[in-house]
C-alpha positions in Angstrom: 4.1 7.3 -53.7 5.9 5.1 -56.1 4.8 4.6 -59.7 4.2 1.2 -61.2 7.7 0.9 -62.6 9.4 2.1 -59.5 7.3 -0.2 -57.3 8.2 -3.2 -59.5 11.9 -2.3 -59.4 11.7 -2.0 -55.6 10.1 -5.5 -55.3 12.8 -6.9 -57.6 15.5 -5.3 -55.4 14.1 -6.7 -52.2 13.6 -10.2 -53.8 17.2 -10.1 -55.1 18.5 -9.2 -51.7 16.6 -12.1 -50.1 17.8 -14.6 -52.7 21.4 -13.4 -52.3 21.4 -13.7 -48.6 19.8 -17.1 -48.8 22.4 -18.3 -51.2 25.1 -16.8 -49.1 23.8 -18.8 -46.1 23.8 -21.9 -48.1 27.4 -21.4 -49.2 28.6 -20.6 -45.7 26.8 -23.7 -44.4 28.1 -26.1 -47.0 31.7 -24.9 -47.4 32.4 -23.4 -44.1 33.7 -20.0 -43.3 37.4 -20.2 -43.3 39.1 -20.9 -40.0 36.6 -19.1 -37.9 35.1 -20.7 -34.8 31.9 -22.6 -34.9 29.9 -20.0 -32.9 30.9 -17.3 -35.4 29.9 -19.6 -38.3 26.5 -20.4 -36.7 25.9 -16.7 -36.1 26.8 -15.8 -39.6 24.4 -18.4 -41.1 21.6 -17.4 -38.7 22.1 -13.7 -39.5 21.9 -14.4 -43.3 18.8 -16.5 -42.9 17.0 -13.8 -40.7 18.0 -11.1 -43.2 16.8 -13.2 -46.1 13.4 -13.7 -44.4 13.1 -10.0 -43.7 13.8 -9.0 -47.3 11.4 -11.7 -48.6 8.7 -10.4 -46.3 9.2 -6.8 -47.4 9.0 -7.9 -51.0 5.8 -9.9 -50.4 4.2 -7.0 -48.6 5.1 -4.6 -51.4 4.0 -7.0 -54.1 0.6 -7.3 -52.3 0.2 -3.5 -52.8 0.7 -2.4 -49.2 2.5 1.0 -49.6 1.3 3.1 -46.7 0.2 2.7 -43.1 -3.4 3.2 -44.2 -3.1 0.1 -46.4 -2.0 -1.9 -43.4 -4.9 -0.6 -41.2 -7.3 -1.5 -44.0 -5.8 -5.0 -44.3 -6.2 -5.5 -40.5 -9.8 -4.4 -40.6 -10.5 -6.8 -43.5 -8.8 -9.6 -41.7 -10.7 -8.9 -38.5 -14.0 -8.9 -40.4 -13.1 -12.2 -42.1 -12.3 -13.9 -38.8 -15.5 -12.6 -37.2 -17.5 -13.9 -40.1 -15.8 -17.4 -39.9 -15.5 -17.8 -36.1 -18.4 -15.7 -35.0 -18.3 -12.6 -32.8 -16.3 -13.2 -29.6 -17.4 -11.7 -26.3 
């Protein structure tokens, strides 16, 4: 289990990766990507955007304090109880 300082550093790394990929996608989109074909350029931009979203999601999950599978299970139970309280118990 990571200590507070290690966890904060990990979140910073994931956030930096997300930002870097997002900026890279913006540069490729605005300036182009050399003499490569259009499908390659579109795939490059899409890959950078998907990677950026994955890194940002990982950073958000870690910032929320989810570190282990048990944390995810507890979050699911809490969410399920919340929905049942709001929507009523389904059949």
